[in-house]
Chimera marker file (.cmm) of the C-alpha trace (Angstrom):
<marker_set name="trace">
<marker id="1" x="103.047" y="81.602" z="112.262" r="1" g="1" b="0" radius="0.5"/>
<marker id="2" x="100.974" y="79.579" z="109.790" r="1" g="1" b="0" radius="0.5"/>
<marker id="3" x="102.647" y="77.933" z="106.532" r="1" g="1" b="0" radius="0.5"/>
<marker id="4" x="102.408" y="80.291" z="103.477" r="1" g="1" b="0" radius="0.5"/>
<marker id="5" x="100.000" y="79.628" z="100.852" r="1" g="1" b="0" radius="0.5"/>
<marker id="6" x="100.910" y="80.083" z="97.433" r="1" g="1" b="0" radius="0.5"/>
<marker id="7" x="98.705" y="82.026" z="95.408" r="1" g="1" b="0" radius="0.5"/>
<marker id="8" x="98.065" y="80.757" z="91.862" r="1" g="1" b="0" radius="0.5"/>
<marker id="9" x="98.350" y="82.483" z="88.648" r="1" g="1" b="0" radius="0.5"/>
<marker id="10" x="94.815" y="82.376" z="88.289" r="1" g="1" b="0" radius="0.5"/>
<marker id="11" x="93.989" y="84.078" z="91.537" r="1" g="1" b="0" radius="0.5"/>
<marker id="12" x="96.765" y="86.461" z="90.809" r="1" g="1" b="0" radius="0.5"/>
<marker id="13" x="94.900" y="87.341" z="87.442" r="1" g="1" b="0" radius="0.5"/>
<marker id="14" x="91.634" y="87.707" z="89.312" r="1" g="1" b="0" radius="0.5"/>
<marker id="15" x="93.172" y="89.888" z="91.883" r="1" g="1" b="0" radius="0.5"/>
<marker id="16" x="94.782" y="92.497" z="89.318" r="1" g="1" b="0" radius="0.5"/>
<marker id="17" x="91.160" y="92.446" z="87.468" r="1" g="1" b="0" radius="0.5"/>
<marker id="18" x="89.589" y="93.304" z="90.702" r="1" g="1" b="0" radius="0.5"/>
<marker id="19" x="91.837" y="95.980" z="91.550" r="1" g="1" b="0" radius="0.5"/>
<marker id="20" x="91.459" y="97.570" z="87.923" r="1" g="1" b="0" radius="0.5"/>
<marker id="21" x="87.636" y="97.511" z="88.623" r="1" g="1" b="0" radius="0.5"/>
<marker id="22" x="88.360" y="99.559" z="91.635" r="1" g="1" b="0" radius="0.5"/>
<marker id="23" x="87.916" y="97.098" z="94.336" r="1" g="1" b="0" radius="0.5"/>
<marker id="24" x="90.423" y="98.015" z="97.659" r="1" g="1" b="0" radius="0.5"/>
<marker id="25" x="93.405" y="96.128" z="98.096" r="1" g="1" b="0" radius="0.5"/>
<marker id="26" x="91.666" y="95.111" z="101.591" r="1" g="1" b="0" radius="0.5"/>
<marker id="27" x="88.881" y="93.495" z="100.067" r="1" g="1" b="0" radius="0.5"/>
<marker id="28" x="90.690" y="91.638" z="97.231" r="1" g="1" b="0" radius="0.5"/>
<marker id="29" x="92.777" y="90.084" z="100.167" r="1" g="1" b="0" radius="0.5"/>
<marker id="30" x="89.245" y="89.230" z="102.016" r="1" g="1" b="0" radius="0.5"/>
<marker id="31" x="88.113" y="87.353" z="98.965" r="1" g="1" b="0" radius="0.5"/>
<marker id="32" x="91.393" y="85.536" z="98.193" r="1" g="1" b="0" radius="0.5"/>
<marker id="33" x="92.159" y="84.632" z="101.872" r="1" g="1" b="0" radius="0.5"/>
<marker id="34" x="95.457" y="86.566" z="101.882" r="1" g="1" b="0" radius="0.5"/>
<marker id="35" x="96.550" y="89.391" z="103.798" r="1" g="1" b="0" radius="0.5"/>
<marker id="36" x="96.468" y="92.878" z="102.178" r="1" g="1" b="0" radius="0.5"/>
<marker id="37" x="100.128" y="93.303" z="102.163" r="1" g="1" b="0" radius="0.5"/>
<marker id="38" x="100.005" y="90.200" z="99.884" r="1" g="1" b="0" radius="0.5"/>
<marker id="39" x="97.960" y="91.980" z="97.285" r="1" g="1" b="0" radius="0.5"/>
<marker id="40" x="100.087" y="95.227" z="97.855" r="1" g="1" b="0" radius="0.5"/>
<marker id="41" x="103.250" y="93.217" z="96.538" r="1" g="1" b="0" radius="0.5"/>
<marker id="42" x="101.376" y="91.600" z="93.700" r="1" g="1" b="0" radius="0.5"/>
<marker id="43" x="100.090" y="94.907" z="92.402" r="1" g="1" b="0" radius="0.5"/>
<marker id="44" x="103.429" y="96.369" z="92.896" r="1" g="1" b="0" radius="0.5"/>
<marker id="45" x="104.956" y="93.594" z="90.551" r="1" g="1" b="0" radius="0.5"/>
<marker id="46" x="102.062" y="93.778" z="88.341" r="1" g="1" b="0" radius="0.5"/>
<marker id="47" x="102.884" y="97.570" z="87.759" r="1" g="1" b="0" radius="0.5"/>
<marker id="48" x="106.969" y="96.994" z="87.434" r="1" g="1" b="0" radius="0.5"/>
<marker id="49" x="106.513" y="94.128" z="84.924" r="1" g="1" b="0" radius="0.5"/>
<marker id="50" x="103.039" y="94.374" z="83.602" r="1" g="1" b="0" radius="0.5"/>
<marker id="51" x="102.828" y="90.443" z="84.197" r="1" g="1" b="0" radius="0.5"/>
<marker id="52" x="101.265" y="87.899" z="86.819" r="1" g="1" b="0" radius="0.5"/>
<marker id="53" x="103.614" y="85.179" z="85.808" r="1" g="1" b="0" radius="0.5"/>
<marker id="54" x="106.711" y="84.090" z="88.219" r="1" g="1" b="0" radius="0.5"/>
<marker id="55" x="110.029" y="84.912" z="86.649" r="1" g="1" b="0" radius="0.5"/>
<marker id="56" x="112.162" y="81.547" z="86.427" r="1" g="1" b="0" radius="0.5"/>
<marker id="57" x="114.119" y="80.748" z="89.626" r="1" g="1" b="0" radius="0.5"/>
<marker id="58" x="117.888" y="80.409" z="89.344" r="1" g="1" b="0" radius="0.5"/>
<marker id="59" x="119.817" y="77.784" z="90.548" r="1" g="1" b="0" radius="0.5"/>
<marker id="60" x="120.143" y="73.966" z="90.374" r="1" g="1" b="0" radius="0.5"/>
<marker id="61" x="116.977" y="72.097" z="88.862" r="1" g="1" b="0" radius="0.5"/>
<marker id="62" x="115.072" y="69.865" z="91.181" r="1" g="1" b="0" radius="0.5"/>
<marker id="63" x="116.493" y="65.859" z="91.310" r="1" g="1" b="0" radius="0.5"/>
<marker id="64" x="113.691" y="63.780" z="89.506" r="1" g="1" b="0" radius="0.5"/>
<marker id="65" x="113.808" y="60.280" z="91.509" r="1" g="1" b="0" radius="0.5"/>
<marker id="66" x="113.634" y="57.058" z="89.496" r="1" g="1" b="0" radius="0.5"/>
<marker id="67" x="115.973" y="57.387" z="86.353" r="1" g="1" b="0" radius="0.5"/>
<marker id="68" x="116.838" y="54.532" z="84.078" r="1" g="1" b="0" radius="0.5"/>
<link id1="1" id2="2" r="1" g="1" b="0" radius="0.2"/>
<link id1="2" id2="3" r="1" g="1" b="0" radius="0.2"/>
<link id1="3" id2="4" r="1" g="1" b="0" radius="0.2"/>
<link id1="4" id2="5" r="1" g="1" b="0" radius="0.2"/>
<link id1="5" id2="6" r="1" g="1" b="0" radius="0.2"/>
<link id1="6" id2="7" r="1" g="1" b="0" radius="0.2"/>
<link id1="7" id2="8" r="1" g="1" b="0" radius="0.2"/>
<link id1="8" id2="9" r="1" g="1" b="0" radius="0.2"/>
<link id1="9" id2="10" r="1" g="1" b="0" radius="0.2"/>
<link id1="10" id2="11" r="1" g="1" b="0" radius="0.2"/>
<link id1="11" id2="12" r="1" g="1" b="0" radius="0.2"/>
<link id1="12" id2="13" r="1" g="1" b="0" radius="0.2"/>
<link id1="13" id2="14" r="1" g="1" b="0" radius="0.2"/>
<link id1="14" id2="15" r="1" g="1" b="0" radius="0.2"/>
<link id1="15" id2="16" r="1" g="1" b="0" radius="0.2"/>
<link id1="16" id2="17" r="1" g="1" b="0" radius="0.2"/>
<link id1="17" id2="18" r="1" g="1" b="0" radius="0.2"/>
<link id1="18" id2="19" r="1" g="1" b="0" radius="0.2"/>
<link id1="19" id2="20" r="1" g="1" b="0" radius="0.2"/>
<link id1="20" id2="21" r="1" g="1" b="0" radius="0.2"/>
<link id1="21" id2="22" r="1" g="1" b="0" radius="0.2"/>
<link id1="22" id2="23" r="1" g="1" b="0" radius="0.2"/>
<link id1="23" id2="24" r="1" g="1" b="0" radius="0.2"/>
<link id1="24" id2="25" r="1" g="1" b="0" radius="0.2"/>
<link id1="25" id2="26" r="1" g="1" b="0" radius="0.2"/>
<link id1="26" id2="27" r="1" g="1" b="0" radius="0.2"/>
<link id1="27" id2="28" r="1" g="1" b="0" radius="0.2"/>
<link id1="28" id2="29" r="1" g="1" b="0" radius="0.2"/>
<link id1="29" id2="30" r="1" g="1" b="0" radius="0.2"/>
<link id1="30" id2="31" r="1" g="1" b="0" radius="0.2"/>
<link id1="31" id2="32" r="1" g="1" b="0" radius="0.2"/>
<link id1="32" id2="33" r="1" g="1" b="0" radius="0.2"/>
<link id1="33" id2="34" r="1" g="1" b="0" radius="0.2"/>
<link id1="34" id2="35" r="1" g="1" b="0" radius="0.2"/>
<link id1="35" id2="36" r="1" g="1" b="0" radius="0.2"/>
<link id1="36" id2="37" r="1" g="1" b="0" radius="0.2"/>
<link id1="37" id2="38" r="1" g="1" b="0" radius="0.2"/>
<link id1="38" id2="39" r="1" g="1" b="0" radius="0.2"/>
<link id1="39" id2="40" r="1" g="1" b="0" radius="0.2"/>
<link id1="40" id2="41" r="1" g="1" b="0" radius="0.2"/>
<link id1="41" id2="42" r="1" g="1" b="0" radius="0.2"/>
<link id1="42" id2="43" r="1" g="1" b="0" radius="0.2"/>
<link id1="43" id2="44" r="1" g="1" b="0" radius="0.2"/>
<link id1="44" id2="45" r="1" g="1" b="0" radius="0.2"/>
<link id1="45" id2="46" r="1" g="1" b="0" radius="0.2"/>
<link id1="46" id2="47" r="1" g="1" b="0" radius="0.2"/>
<link id1="47" id2="48" r="1" g="1" b="0" radius="0.2"/>
<link id1="48" id2="49" r="1" g="1" b="0" radius="0.2"/>
<link id1="49" id2="50" r="1" g="1" b="0" radius="0.2"/>
<link id1="50" id2="51" r="1" g="1" b="0" radius="0.2"/>
<link id1="51" id2="52" r="1" g="1" b="0" radius="0.2"/>
<link id1="52" id2="53" r="1" g="1" b="0" radius="0.2"/>
<link id1="53" id2="54" r="1" g="1" b="0" radius="0.2"/>
<link id1="54" id2="55" r="1" g="1" b="0" radius="0.2"/>
<link id1="55" id2="56" r="1" g="1" b="0" radius="0.2"/>
<link id1="56" id2="57" r="1" g="1" b="0" radius="0.2"/>
<link id1="57" id2="58" r="1" g="1" b="0" radius="0.2"/>
<link id1="58" id2="59" r="1" g="1" b="0" radius="0.2"/>
<link id1="59" id2="60" r="1" g="1" b="0" radius="0.2"/>
<link id1="60" id2="61" r="1" g="1" b="0" radius="0.2"/>
<link id1="61" id2="62" r="1" g="1" b="0" radius="0.2"/>
<link id1="62" id2="63" r="1" g="1" b="0" radius="0.2"/>
<link id1="63" id2="64" r="1" g="1" b="0" radius="0.2"/>
<link id1="64" id2="65" r="1" g="1" b="0" radius="0.2"/>
<link id1="65" id2="66" r="1" g="1" b="0" radius="0.2"/>
<link id1="66" id2="67" r="1" g="1" b="0" radius="0.2"/>
<link id1="67" id2="68" r="1" g="1" b="0" radius="0.2"/>
</marker_set>
């Protein structure tokens, strides 16, 4: 299985705009180079939250190497 590619916020916004213009989910997926199921989940998330932004992740923040 190939590694997952993150869909950028810009491309998420483009996908939502295309969907609102009546483009099919399969066509949006083809334009972005992702499967239509990614577009389906993105659209469901947008309908629930009215946003394409990621929610903050829980847990310990990452370690930044090279302190004082």
